[in-house]
Structure formats: C-alpha cells, structure tokens
N, C-alpha and C positions, 0 to 999 in steps of 0.2 A: 138511451142506456141508463140503467138504474144506478143509484149511488154505489151500491156494493160492487156492481160490475166495473164502474169507473175506478173504484178503489183497487179492485183486483188487477185491472190493466196497468195502473200506475205502479203497482208493487211487484210486477213480475220480474224486473231486473234488479230488485233490491238485494243487499247483502244477505238479508234474511229470507227464508223460503216460506211462502204462505200457503195455507190450505183453507178452503172455504167450508163453512158449516152453517147450519140453521138452528136457531134456538128461539122458540116462542114466535115463529113466523117472521123474525127479523134476521137478515143475513149479516153476519159479522165475520171478521177475519182474525184468526188467531195466528200471531206471528211467533215463530220459533227459530232459534239460531240453528245453523247447520251443525252445531256441536251437540244439540240436545237429541234425545231419543225420539222415536217416531210419535210418542205421545205429546211431544212439544213441551210447553211450559206448564202444562196442566197435569204432569205426572201420570198416574194411572187412573185418572178420573173418567177416562173415556170420552173426552172432548175432542172433536165434535161427536154427537151421537152416532152409533154405528149405522143407523138407518139413513143418515144424511151424508155418509162418506161417498165421495164420487171418485171414479178411477182417474188418476193423473196420467197424462201422456206427455212425452218429451217432444218439444218442437224446437224450431231454430231459435226462438226467442226465450227458451227456458221451459218451465213446467206450467201446464195449464190443466184445468179440470174439464173432463168431458162426460157425457152421459146425463141422464135425467134421473131425478128421484123417482122411485117406483114403490108401489105397495105390494108388488109381487114378491113373496118370500124367496122363491127360487132365484129370481133376478137379483134380489138383495144379497143372497149368499154368493152368487157369482161375482157381483160387484165387489163384495167384501174380500173375496179371494184375490181378485185382480188388484185391488187396492193394497192388500198386505204384500203380495208378491212384488209388485212394482215399487212399493215404498221401501222394501228391504233391499231392492237391487242396488248395487253400487252405482253412484252417480258423481260426476265431477262437481255438481252443484250442491250436493248434500253429503259430505264425508261422514262416515259413521263414527260417532264418538267412541264407541266400544273398540273399534279396530284401531283408532289412533291411540287411545289410552293403553291398549294391549301392547302396541308397538313400543310406546314410551316405557311401559313397565318392563318389557323384555330388554330394552336398551339399558334401563337403570339396573335391572337385575344382572345383566352381563357386566356392567361396570363394577357393581358391587362384588360379583364373583371374581372378576379379574383382580381387583384390589385385595380381596381375601386370599386368593391364590398367590399373589405377589408377596404378601406378608408372610405366608407360610413358606414360600420358596426362600425368602430372605432368612427366616428363622432356621431353615435347613442348612443354608450355607454357613451361617454363624455357628450353629451347633457342630457341624462337621469340621470346620476349620478349628474351632476351639478344642474339639476332641483330639484332633491331630496334634495340636500344639501342646495341650496340657493333659491329654487323656492317658498318656503312657503310665503314669503312676497309678491312676485309677484302674487301668487294665491289669497291671501287675498285682495290685491289692486284691482285685476280684479273682485273679488266677490263683493266688496263694490261698484265699478263703475257700475256693472250690476244691483245691487240692487237699485241704485239711478236712473238708466235710465229706468228700467222696473218695473212696478207694475201691478199686476193682476186686473181684473175687480172688482169693489166694490161688496160686499155682505152684506146682513143684519146682523148687529152685534147681538151677543147673550150675550153680557156682557156690564156692566156699571161700571164706576169707581166712588166710593164715595171718593172724593178727600179731603184730609186734606191740603187745600191750604193756602195761606198767609192770606186770610180773616178769615179763621177758626182759625189759630194760634193767630191772633190778638184778636179775640173774646174770646178765651180760655186762653189767657195769656201764650202762649207757649205750646210746645209739652209735657211738664211735667204735664200739667193739662188737657190733651185732653181726659182722660178716662170718665169724667162726660159727656162731650159733645157727645162722641162716644156712651155711653149707651143710651142717649136720642134719638140720630139719629137712632140707631138700633131698638128701640122700634117702631119708626114711620115706618121704612122700613119693619119690620117683618109683619106689618099689610097688606103690599102690596103683600106678599107671593112671594118673589124671589125664584129661584131654588136653589141657593147656595150663601153663603156669605163667602168670603175668606178675612181674616184680616191679613195685613202685618204690624203689630206694635209689638214692643218688650213688652211682658207682663210677663217677668220672675221675676220682682221686685215688692215689695209692695209699694204703694204710700199712700193710705188713706183707712182705713178699710171700711168706709161708701161708698166711691166712688167705691172701688173694689167690694163691695157687690152689688151695683147697676149695675155695668158692668157684674158681674157674672149672675145676674138675666136676663139682656138683652141677654146675650149669650144663656141662657137656653131656651128662647122663640124664638130664631132665628133658622130657619130651615137649616139643612145641613151646619153646621158651620165648617170652616177650619181655624185653628190658625197657625201662623208661629212658627218656631223653628230654632235655630242656635246652633252651637257648641261653646264650650269655646275657648279661644285663642289658646289652644294647639291642638284643632281639634279632641279630643278624647272623649269628653263627651258632650251629648246634653243638652242644657239649655232650658228646656220646660217652658211654661207659668205656672202661679200659679195653684195649684190643684183645687181651687174653680172655675177657669175658664173652667175646663174640665169636670165638673160634668154633663153638659148637653149632653155628648157624642160627643164633638167636636173632629175632626180629626186634626192630626198634619202634616203639610207640610213644608218641608225645602224650604228656599227662596234664595238659592245660585245661582249666575250667573257663567258664565264661560268665563271671559275676556281673550283675547289672550295675551300671554306673550310678544309678539313683539310690539304690538301697543295698547294694553289695550282696544281693541274693543270687545264688547260682541256680538258675532254672534250666540251663542248657549247657552243653559242652561242645566245643568245636571238634568235629571229626577229622579235620585236616588242618594243617598249618604249614606255612612255607617260610623258609629263611634262606635267602640267596638262591632262589629257584630250587631249593632242596625240599621236596614235599614229604611230610611225615604224617601218617595216619594215627588216629587215637589209639591208646593202649587197649581200650575196651573193644574197639573195632577189630584190631589184630587178634585179640582173644576170641572174638566171635568167628572170625574167618578161620583160624586154626582149629577151633572146636568143631567146625564143619568140614575139616579135612583140607583147608585152604583151597577151596574150589575156584572156578573162574570168577574174577572180580572186575566189574565194570563200573565206571562212574560217569554220569552225565550231569548237565546243569540242573536236572529235575530230580534225580534220585541216585541211589547206589544199588548195585546188584551183586549179591554174594551167592553164586550158584543160581538156584531157582528163587531165592528169596529177594524181595524188593524192599529196600529201606527208603521210605519216603522222606528223604532229607535233601531238599533242594539247595542249590548254591545261590545265595542272595548277597549281592554286593561283596563278592570275593570271600564270603563266609559261608561255611556249611555247618550250621549248628543244629544239634539234635536236642529236643526237650527230653529230659530224663524223667522216667516214671519212678519217683522216689517211693520207697516202701516203708510202711509204718513198722513200728517196733515188733508187732505181733506177727508180721509176715516178712521180716527183714531177712537178708542173706545171712545164713549161719556163720558164726565166727569161732575159730579154734585158735587158742593162743600158741605161739611158737614154742614157748617153754613147756606147755602141756604136751606137745608132740615129743619133745625131747625126754620128758619124764615118763610118758606113757605112749610108746610107739604104736600101741594097738589102735589108737584113734586115727592113725593114718588111713585106715580103711574107709573113713568117711570122705576121703578125697578121691576115691576111685571113680573114674568116669565123669569127674567134675572139672569145671574151669576154676583154677585156684588163683586167687588174687592175694599177693603178698604185700603188706604195707603196714604203716604205723597207725595204730588206733589209740595209743596212750594219751591220756588227758594232758600229760606234761609237755607233749610236743604240739604246741598250738599253731606252729607255722603252717601245717598242712591240714587245717580245719576251716571249713567254709559254711556259710549260712545257706539253707535250702528252704523251699516253700513250706516244709512241714513244721517249721517254727519250734523245733525241739532242741534248740541249741545248735552249736556248731557240729558239722558232720565231717569225719575224716575223709581225706581225698580218696583213699582206697575204697571206702564204702560208696562214694559217688561213682567210681569206675565200675564197681561190681553191680550197682543199680543200673548203670548204662548198659552193661552187658545183658542183664536180665531184660531190659527194655527191648533190646534187639532179639534176644533169644526167644522171648515169648511173643514178639510182634506187638507189644503194647505201646506203639508209637503214639505220640500226641502231636497232631499236626494243626497248623493254623488254617482257618477258613480264609479264602481269598478276599481281598478288600472289596472287589466288585459285588460280592454277595452281601457283605456287611452294608454297603451303600444301598443296594437294592432293598434289603430288609428295612433299613432305616427310612428309606423313602416310603415304603409301604406303611410304616407306623405314622409317618407324617400325613399321608393320605387318609388313613383311618381316623386320626385325630381331627383332621379337617372335616371329614364327613360326619363325625360324631356331633360336633358343634353346629354343623350346617343343617342336619336333618333330625337330630334327636331333641326332644323338648326338655328344658329345665335340668333337673337333677339327673335325668337319664344320660344326658351328654357328659356330665361330670363323672358319673359312674363308669361310662364307657371309656372315657379318657384315663381314668384311674386304672382300669383293666389293661389299657394299652401300655401305660407306663410299667405296670407289673409284668406284662408280657416281655417288654424290652429288657427287664432285669432278670427274668427267669430263663429266657431263651439261651443266654450263654451257659447257664448251668446244665440245661438239657443237652446242649451240644457237647459239653465237657464229659457227660456220662457216656458219650459215644467217641470219646478221645479226640474231640475237635475243639480247638480254641477259637471262640467267637468273641469279637470285641464287645466289651461291656460299656465302655465310655461312649462310643459313637451312638448306638441305638438309644441308650437312656438319655443322652444329651438331646438328641433329635426329638424323641418322644416328649421329654419334659418341656423343652422350649416350644415345641409345636403346640402342646396342650395349653401352655400359658399364653401363647400368642392367640390361639383360637378363642380361648376363654375371654381374654381381654378384648379382642375384636368384637365378639358377640355381646359382651357386656356393654361395650360402647354402642353397639347396634341397638340393643334393647333400650338403652337410655335414649338414644336418638329417636327410636320409634315411639317411645313414651312422649318425648317432646313433640314429635310430629302429631301424635294423637291429641295432646293437649292443645297444640296450635290449631288442629282441625276443629276441635270442640269450640275453641275461642272464635275461629272464623265462622262457624255455624251460628254462634250467638250473635256475632257482629252482623251476619247476614239477616238474622231475624230482626235486629234493631233497625237495620236499614229498611227492610221491607215494611215494618210497622210504621216507620217515620215517613219515608219518601213516598209510599204508595197510598198514604191516607187521603191525600187531596184528590187524586183521580178516582179512587174508589168511592169517596163521598159524592163526587159529581155524578158518577155513573149510578149510584144508588138513588140519589135524589131525583135524577132525571127519570129513571125507570119508575119510581113511585108516582111522579107526576103523570106519566103516560097511563099507568094502571088505575089511578084514582080519579082523574078528572077527564071530562069530555073535552078535549082540546081540538082546536081547528087543525086542518091538515097542514097548514103552514107551521103552526107551533110544533106539531108532532114531527114534522120534517126537521125543524131546527133542533129539537131535542135529540132526534136520531143522529144528526150530524155531531152534536155535542158528545153523545155516548161513543160514537165512532172515533171522534178525535181523542177523547180521554182514554179509550181502550188502546188506541195506538200509542199514546203517550205512556200508558202503563206498560205495554209490551216493550217499548223501547227502553224504559227505565230498567226493567228486568233484564233485558238483553245486555245493556251496558254494564250493569252490575255483575252479571255472570261472566261477561267477557273480561272485566277487570280482575275478578277472582281467578279466572283461568290463566290470565296473563301472569298474575303474581305467583300462581302455583306452577307456572311453566308448562301448562297443558294446552296452550294456544299460541299461535303466531299472529303478529299484527297483520292486519290488512294494509298493504302498502299502496298508497296512491298519492299523487301530487295534490297538496292542499293550498289554495289561495288564501293567504293570511287575511288580506283585506276583506274578502268575501265572507270568510268564516266569522270575523269579528263583527261585521255588519249584521249578520244573522243573529249572533248572540246578543248584541246590544238591543236590537229590535225586540227580541224575546224578553229581555229583562226590563225594557222601558216601562211597561205598565206597572211593574212593582215600584219603580222609582217615582212614577207619577202619583201613586197613592201617598207617598211620604214627601212629595214635593222635592224630590232629589233629582237634580239634573244629571244626565249621563252624556258626557262629551266624548265623542270619538274623534280623536285627532287624525289628521290626514295620514294614511298609511300608503307607502309606495306600492305600485301595481306589481312590481317584480319580486315581492316577498313570497317565497314558497317553502313549505316544509313537506317532508315525506312521512306518511304514517296513516293512522286510522282516523278518518275525519270525524266520525261520530264520537269517538273517545276524546279527541282534542276539543270538540265543541262542548262536550260535557264538562271538561276541565275548565275551559274559559267561562262557561255559563255559571259554574259553581263559584268561581272567584267573583264574578259580577254580582251574583245574588248575595254572597257574603258581604260584599262592599255596601250594598244597599241596606241589608238587614241591620248591620252594625254601625250605620251612620245616622246622625241626628237629622231631623227635617231641615229642609232648605239648605242642604249642602250639595256638593257636586262630586261625582265620580268621573275620573278621567281615564280614558283608554288610549294607549299609544302602542305603536309597533315600529321597529326599525331593525336594520341589519348591522351587526358589529362583529368584525373579524370572523366571518364565516358562520356566525350564530344569529338566529332570529330571536329577538327579544320582544316579548309581549307583556306590557306592564298595565296593571290595574291599580290605580291610586285613588284612595278615598280620604275623606276628612272625618273619619269616625273616631271610635273610642281609643284606638291604638293599643299597644302592648309594650311591656318592658322586655329586655333581652332574655330574661329567664323564661318568660312565656313564649317568646319566639322560638326557642329551642325545643319546645314541647308541643307546639300546635299541630304537628304532623303525626303525633301519636293518636291512635284510634281512641275515640270517645273522650279525648281531652278537650275541655273548654275553659277559657280564661274566666276569672271571677267576674270581670265586667260583662262578659258575654252572658253569663248566667243571670247577672243582675239586670240585664237589659230587658228581660222578659221575652226575648225572641226564642222561638222553639228551635231546637237543634239537638243532634246526637254527638257531634264531634267526629263524625266519620267522613264527612265530605272532603276535607283537606287531605286526609289519608289516601282516599281514592285518587284525588288529583295528583298527589305525589307519585303514586304507583303508575298512573297513566304517563306522566312526564318521564319518569325513569325508564319505562318501557320504550319510550321514544328517544332514549339515550340523552335525555336532557336533565335539567335540574331546576329548582325553584329558589329564587333569591328573595329574601324578605327584609324590608327595612321598616321600622315602626317606632313611634314614640307615644307614650301615654298621653291621650288628649289631643294629639296632633295628626292622627290617622296612620294608615299603613299603606305600603306599596308592595304588591306581589308581582314578581317578574318571572315569567316562564322563559327559560333559555333552552332553545332546541336547535340542533344542527340544521343549517340551511340546506335545501335540496337543490340539485341542479335544475335548471329551467326545464320544465316539462309541461305538456298540455294538461290543463286542469279540466276534469270532466264536468259537464254541465249538470244543472239540477235534474234535468230529465234523465240523463244517463245514470246519475246516482240513484234515482228512484225507479 
C-alpha cells in the first residue's frame, strides 16, 4: 500500500473529511472541516484540479474515493457531474455550513424581530394607557380647535330667539318685573302662530297675582308651550312653575347644561335628567318634538326616535348627552328683543312657523352664561338651547367614534411605524414616520368634517411613542452592527496575524523540501523521507488552520463543540512529548508529575490539546536555559485542574490582568527576543471558556509563572482509542 493510501485509510474516521487529489505526480491530502464549503480550505482556487477529482461514495466506514483518473473528456465530465452532485448532497458526515448559518441567521432574525415587536407592543400599551389617563384634556383642546376652524355650510334656521336683552330689562325695571312684559309679547307672538314656544325663565315663585294671572292667560293662548324646570339645590326634587302656568297643557323641559369638569366648557347638554325617578327631557328636545307635531317618541339605550327621525344619542353610564353644533356669529340663530316686539308688533311676523326660544341674553345677567368651544366669550343659556334645537332639526349631530376603531387605527399606526424603520433605509424611515405622525394628527380633523369625533390623544401618542421607540431601537441596532463590523474587521486582521505567524514554520519546511526535490538528484530513500516530511507538515498546517477556524467559529457562536471523553493523563503525555524537543534545545527539563488514571473531561480533544500545547510552548519559550517546567493534574471539588509551572521571567499583577488580550505582550517577553504575536493565550482562553472552564494565573517577576486550566470533570466514560480518533 502506498504512503498516500495508508494516509487515506488512517484518516477516514477523522473529525475532518478528506478528499484526495494529485499535484505534480505526488498524492497529497487536503483536509477540510465539515464547516467549510466544498472548496475546502483553499477557497475558490480549484484545489484539487478538476481533472483529478474522483467520485466519492458512501460506505459503512464513511466516505471513500472510487474510480480511476482518465484522459477521456466525456468520462471526466461525467465524473465531475457525479462529484458535484454527490458532494452537494446532504450527509451526516459533512453538514453544509451555508444551511447551518442560514438556520442560525433565521433564529437570530426571529429573536431580533420578536424583541422589536415586543418593544413596540410595550410602547403601544404605555401610549394607550397614558392617553386614557391624561388624554382627556388633549382631546378636548383638539375638539375645540377643530370646532373653531371648521363650520358646516349655512342652513335656513328653524328657530328664533325672543331675547330679554339689556333694553328689555331697562324698560321692565329689571328681571323681577319681566312677567308683565313677557305676557304682552307672547300675546302678540301667538297671533303669528309659531310652531312652538320654549320659555327659559324661572317661574316657580309668585310675584304679583294680577301679573301672574295675565301671564297664565298668555301661556294658555300660546300654542305648543314648553316651560323650564330645575331641581332644588340638593338635586332630588324638581321645582316646577306655578300650577296656574301649567293649566294650558304646557310641557316641562329641564334646562341643564353639561360643562366639562376640567375646563368648564359646555360641549354637550343632557337630553334627560332624573330626580326621584321623575324623568324630565331637555327643553330643546321638547321643542323639537312639538315642532314636529309631537309624533311617536321612543328611546332606547342607543338612540332616540322622534317620529321617523333618529337622534343618535346613546345612553352611557346613565347619561344621555348630545354634542351641540354651536353656530358662529354669521350663521347664528336670529334674535329679536322682547322690547322691540312691544314697540313694533309688526316684527312678530318673523316668528311665524318658527320655534321660539324665550330667555335672557342681557350681559348683566351673568348667572345664565356658559363657555362653549367657539371661544367667543360666555354664551347665554337660551342660545345654547336654540343651537341644540337646530342641531336636532337639521340633523347636524356630532357623534363619537367607537373606542375599538380608535384602538384599531392606533395599532395600524404602530405597525406602520414598525415597518417603516424595519424596511426603509436611513432618512426614508424618518420621513415615513413623520408622515405617520402627521396622519395621526390630521385624521381626527378629517373625521370631524364628517361630524364624527375621533380621539386625538390616543393615535398621536401611539404614533409618536412608536416612532421614538422604533427609531431608538434601530439607532442602537445600527450602532451594534457597526460594532459588529468593526469587530469582524479586527477578527480578520487577527486571523491574518495568526496565519502569517503560526503557518510560517510548516510552510517554510514544505517550501524547502520541495526545492530540495526539484533541484537535487536525491536517492529514493531521501526523496521518500522528504515526501513524508512534506506530508507531515501539510497535515500540521491543515490542523492548525482547522483549529483556528474552529476557535473563531466557537467564539462567534457558529459551531458547537465536539463532545467526547478525554483522558487527561493521555492528553498531557502527548503534549509533553510534542514539546520536549523544544525544551531539549534550551536544556530545559519538562517534568510530568504522576496524573491519576481516572481524570476525564468532556469536550473537543484537539482544541484542548492545542490549549495545553500552547501553555507548554510558552513556558519553554520564556524560561531561561537549564530550568525546569513542571506539569501536574489533579481533581478538586468536581473540577479537573491542569497546571503548567515554569521558572521563567514572570509577570507583575498588572500584566497578568492583560495577558489574555489579543496581541498583548509583556515588556520582558518582547525584550526576550522570542517571536510571538500575543494571540496564543487569547485563543487558549476562548477554548477553555467554551469548555465551561477558566484559567488561573499566579506569577511573580523573576520567579516564574503557573497557568492552571480549571475544567469541569466528566463522568467516567470510555475514552476512544487513538485508532478510533483517527
């Protein structure tokens, strides 16, 4: 059997997968890790040559090469296709690195997406809860702002206000003497036949029998009369007008408003109110019903029905409040002074076919004036009732959008912000998020133009906080990716340093041996020895590359350790014998203290051998001649401790803390003249940490150092033999 064939037979069960090739008539083996691509360690260089590739076949003992080299082009193409197809086929012996890395990338991407979605969800909850707790004032401010900026098109008014203005109060000598003037004006107006007359004046107290009788007679001849009523200060008993005022069949309507508790702005009025189970409807609602001929009236929890008209005013928490469509000055309900009617009865024709609202508008009577969203000062109560009537008569209701639609829209904004920063680059993401925030602010106004009240606080809070969360997250992601890129660049530079330093020796041996074979006519025995040297150094070179790549992948989380039981005594004997020639050159003795037979650890044997070998070579390199390096191993509290102690130059405590940094070398190490890059101990530390262990260092300048590997002990298991490992 040839040397190459023996080598191939010995390597079939190795952790690395081999493939044979020929170069210059000498068969060599290129070793590649199962994590590399099918081009092996040689990248895209085409090694081995395509003409020498042979078709692999799977056997019970692994992969072997079959077939013969041929000069037939058709046969070479056929072999090449079989090689490519079978090499790319999935195999338990050669996992595809691309597949594994893709799976890891998908898992990492899923975790990143999940954390991103979780942060956005948390921002949604915070924004929504905050808008519920603190957004009422914001919504009210937005509502008032939209009310002032938007007003529907004018429509013909169906009501007129008979105003008790300042001129009327002066002529009547105050509000306490208004009943006589009111009785005279109502008799004039009744002749014009209005649809309904609603009076918002307190009539629960007697003033003068003669005047009260005149007013009662005026009420009797007034068609469809509605008088106001209020509760006593306790709010439990209704204070109705005097009985004589009700003899003509007048209806009673409550005149309460519903000012907001935060800013005292009256945006709505209650259409019903109950005191001791006595339900009273609003003055404006009674006026609307009577103006329609008092048709069938139904009320449900969701709306009111007056004849065929539906009033979308639901009952919420025992309150049935209607938002009033307040009218600007240019389209306000017309007002005619009561004194003007008395002095010029011809103006009574303007009340014909209208709903007449009688009440105080004088500036001196401030008790009955309230703030409204129009922000034009205080508005008289009778004007509010007239605007409420116009709201019902024209069907200009302002209704609230249900909370579930606000939540759904806000969630859509959240998703849009998330996708913007997830898939759009750079400033496009910020531009999109700005548009999303603007959409959250404009949408309530668009809804308001359609007489719908859409929450302003919730969407804007969600959109704003989601945008800030997404921007902050991806800002951190970009910074993290930048750090990862810098780390990758540094790792690449470190790899180049390692390659140039650690591979120099075997490459020099291979180069020198090949030059000897090519330049000199050597005997067959010499050529055989040189061929064995080239073979040995190439294997050493391949193993060094494999170990380095494995360490890099382990530290990057791209590879799992090969777990096997490792005999500590056997491993240390191999490492000591490998280092002993280096010690002999410097006359340094290497003493291996007795190690118990039952010491075992679990992990990657090749990586652990590399770690121990590195510590031994460092001990020899940085120790003076005629000293001794001691190697010991023992078990302590479930931990295996492997110690390498030298009598070298030593270090102080400050240097001990830095020796595991990549490319760090102590001053004495640099002054010793020994070649080194400072990367070896960093690799050793990575290997030990991947085995759930640690490194302990004790050292004193001039007295030597002791490096101790502390690794968890493994349960007793059968240790594979050397033949099984190779």
